[in-house]
N, C-alpha and C positions, 0 to 999 in steps of 0.2 A: 291401675285399673281397679275400680271398686267392684267388690263381689256383692251379689245380692244376698239378702238374708235367707232366702229360700235355698240358695246353693250352699251356704254355710250350714244350714240346718240339715240338708241332705248329706253333706259330708260328715257331720257329727253323727248322724244316725248310722251311716256306713261304718264309721270307726267303731262305734259301740257294738255293732253286730259282727264285724270282721276281726277286730283286734284279738279276741281269744284264739281264733283259728290261726291267724297269722303268727301269733306268739308261739303256739305249739310247733308250727312248721319251723320257725326260726330257732327254737331250742334244739330241735332235731338236726337242723342244718349246721349249727355252730357248736353244739355240745357244751355251751356255756351260757348261762342265763343272762348275765350282764351283757354279753355280746349280742345275744338274741334281742334283748330290749333295745339296744342301740340300733340294730338292724331294722326292727319293726318301726321304730321312730323315724329313721331316715326314709324308709319306704313310704310311710304315711305322709311325710313332708313332701316328697316328690309327687305323690298322688295328689295332694292338695294343690300344689302349684299348677298341675295340669287338669284339675277337676272339671273345668269347663269343656274339656275334650273327651272326658271319660263317659262312656255309656253306663248308666246305672246298673244294667244287667251284667255288665262285664267288669264292674269295679273291683270285685274280689280277685278275679283272674289277672287283671291289670296290675294290681298292687302285689299279688303273689309273684308275678314275673319280675317286678322291680326288686322284690325281696331276694329272689333267687339270683338275679343278676348282681345285686350288691354283694351277696355272699360269694359269688363266683369271682368278682373283682377282688374281694378280700383274700381268698385263698390263692388266686393267681399272684397277687403281690407278695404273698408269703412263700412263693415258690414251692407250693404243695407240701409244706412242712406240716407235721402233725400239730394240731392246735392244742396247746396245753389248756386244760379246762379246770374248772373248780368242781368237777363231778364227784371225785372221790370225797371231798369235804362235804358236798351236798348230800351224797348218799349216806354218809355217816350221821348227818344231822337229822334227827327225828322230825323236827319242825319242818325242814325243807321237804322231807319225804311226804309228810302229811299234806303239805300245801299242793303238791303235784300228784297226789294219789288218786285224784278223781277220774283219771283217764287210764284205761287198761295198761297197767304196769309201765307207765311212762318213764319212771325213774330207771327201771331196768333197761328199757329200750335205749334211752339216752346214754346210759352208762356203757352199754354194749357198742353203740354207734361211736362213742368217743375213741374206741380202739382203731377206728378207720381213719384214713387220711381225709382231709376236707373234701377232696374231689369224690372219693368213694362214698362218703357220707351224703353228699349232695345228690349223687346219682341214685343211691338206694332210697333216700327219702322221696325224691321225685317219682321214682318208679313205683314204690310200694306204699308210701303214705299218701302221696297226692294222686296216685293211680294214673300217671301219665304214660303214654306209649314210649317206646324206645325212640321213635322219630321225634316226638315232642320234647323229650329230654335232650336229645342231640341238638335240636333247633334252639332250645332255650340256653344251652351251655355253649353253643357254637362249636360243637365237636361232631365227629362222625358217629353214625349208628354203631359201627363196629367197635369204636372206643367205648360207647355206652355199654354194649354187650360184654366186652372183655373186662371192663372195670367193675361192672355189676357182678359178674361171675366171680372175680377175685374177692370182691368185698363180701359176698355171701359165703364164700368158702372160709374167709377169715372169721366171719361171725359164727359160722358153724363150728370151727375149731375152737373158738373161745368158749362156746357153750359146752362142748364135749370136754375140754380141758378143765372146766370148772365143775363138771359133773351136773350141769344144769339141763342137759338134753334128756328128755324122757323117752 
């Protein structure tokens, strides 16, 4: 089936506008820039395949949901193992820190999130970065609201203990 030039132009404009936000979410979800790039690319491919069915006003939410689902599939396949990341190396690299310093302490946030399991990280990012309700997170991850609450609580406690342990809590 041939696509119209207008549809391709709309998709290209969507990618140009949404890719930076999707990339930030993916880095927070994965804790690893190369995995985040792969995740965004796959989400955009899947969005493109279904572009004719996607409403323009809902395109970002549609793609973000694909992104989260792909990440969920990834951590479920890994049996909830901690994701080894390249964050320590990136944090030490001044050029990497400068490249990502444009958003409020992004390196620090990503570094701290790396101490969480993939599931905890996904829930915290969805709740506090994407500002989704507990019900929305539960629906997107296909888990109960109670699991969202308890996992989020444990994750926040771990984040708090990391900050206190490093003397970073003011």
